C-alpha positions, 0 to 999 in steps of 0.5 A, a space after each residue: 282860926 289860928 287861935 283855936 288850933 293852939 288850944 286844940 293842941 294844949 288840950 290834946 298835950 292835956 289828955 295825953 298826961 290825964 290818966 282815965 279808965 277806960 271800960 269799953 271792953 266790958 261796956 253794957 247799956 244796963 248796967 249802967 248807974 251814972 251818965 253825964 252829958 255835955 251839949 250845946 244849946 242856943 235854944 231852948 227847944 233844944 234843952 228841952 230836949 235834952 231834957 225829955 232823954 235825961 228824964 227817960 233815963 232817970 226813969 229806967 234808973 240811972 244817975 244822971 247829970 248835964 251841962 250845958 254850953 249855953 251860948 247866950 249873954 243869960 241863963 236861960 228861963 226852964 224848969 228843971 225839973 229836979 233834974 242836974 243841968 248846970 250851963 256854962 255863958 260864953 262869957 264863962 270861958 278863960 282865954 283859952 276856951 276853957 270853962 270857968 265854973 267851980 262846978 266844972 271841975 267836979 263834973 271832969 271828975 266825975 268818973 260817969 259810967 257814960 258820958 254822951 256828949 250833944 255836941 254837934 258844932 264841935 263849940 270849944 267849952 264842950 269839947 275841952 269837958 268832954 275831952 279831960 272828963 274820966 270817965 270810963 266810957 265816952 259817946 261821941 259826934 265822930 269828927 277827925 279831932 272827936 276821934 282822940 276822945 272818946 270810945 264810941 263815935 257817930 256818924 251824925 251830919 251839922 245839918 241834923 238836929 239835937 233831937 235825930 242826934 238823941 235817937 240816934 245814940 240811944 239806939 245804939 246805946 240800946 245794942 250795948 246790951 249783950 254779955 261780955 
């Protein structure tokens, strides 16, 4: 627990030092062209749920990329169906819990119009990517820790599954349709 708190403290300092242009006063979901999704998964069915939502967003003309922290020793065997999903395994994090693969930096530096964090379990590598992301508008689950990271948060109970989280997120994002 102390180790995790030190890592979060260091992450918070890093986030304060980083610069990001926020677009939260003029955010309109129909104007979104690029979406980054970060999530953790224990099962293939959770990944399939995210893939289904990615396809929905693609069908709306949005470019979608995702990073999944897959909590297993080996990569999942799934059909990507032309979707961009990069995986991080537990062995691919540094001493502090930050993900090490080279694609992480590119994802963080990408100024997506929208970043959605579908992590229910407060997995640090996912938190790291969300916190460091240069995305213009960030959405995620409300927790005390996440208050400094996200522009819009949803109160999702840990007992709920990923499908409920996706459904709620999509419903709220569709409310961001009014002209500024």
